[in-house]
N, C-alpha and C positions, 0 to 999 in steps of 0.2 A: 324438485329434488328427487321425487320418485321416478320421474321420466329419465333423469340423468342416470340413476342407478340401473334402470332397465336397459338403457342404451349401452352403458359400460358392460353390463353382464352379457348382453348380446354380442358386443364386439370381442370381448375376451373369450367368451365361450365358443365362438365360431372361428377363432384363429387357428391356423394350421402351421406347422413347421415345414418350410420349403427349403430344400437345398438346391442351389443352382450349380451347374457344372459348366465352366467356361474353358474350353480347350484353347491352348495357345496356337495362334496362327503363325504362318511363316512370314508374315509381314505384308504391308500394303504399300511399300515404297514403290513409286513409279506406276502405281495402278490407279485407275479412276473408278472408285466405288461411289455409287449414287444411292443405292438402296440395298437393304437386307430384308428378306422375307422368309419366315418359317411357317411351314404348313405340314402337319404330321411329323414325320421323321426327317423331312427334307429341309435344307436351308439353301436358299438361292441368294446369290450376290450378283448385282448387275451394275452396269455403268454404260458409258458411251460406246464401248466396244462389244456389248452383248451381255448375256447372263450366263451363269454357270451354277451347277449344284456343288455346294461345299461339303 
């Protein structure tokens, strides 16, 4: 029981509030997206026809 209290205290005490921002895209109709990659401030989208910075 003591271990459960310590685990709950740790989980609740270390929680942070995070707000995600999801911008609306212009759509993916007719496009072949196979991956999305985010590194730093850049977001890359790629498919069979190449990759682009979004």
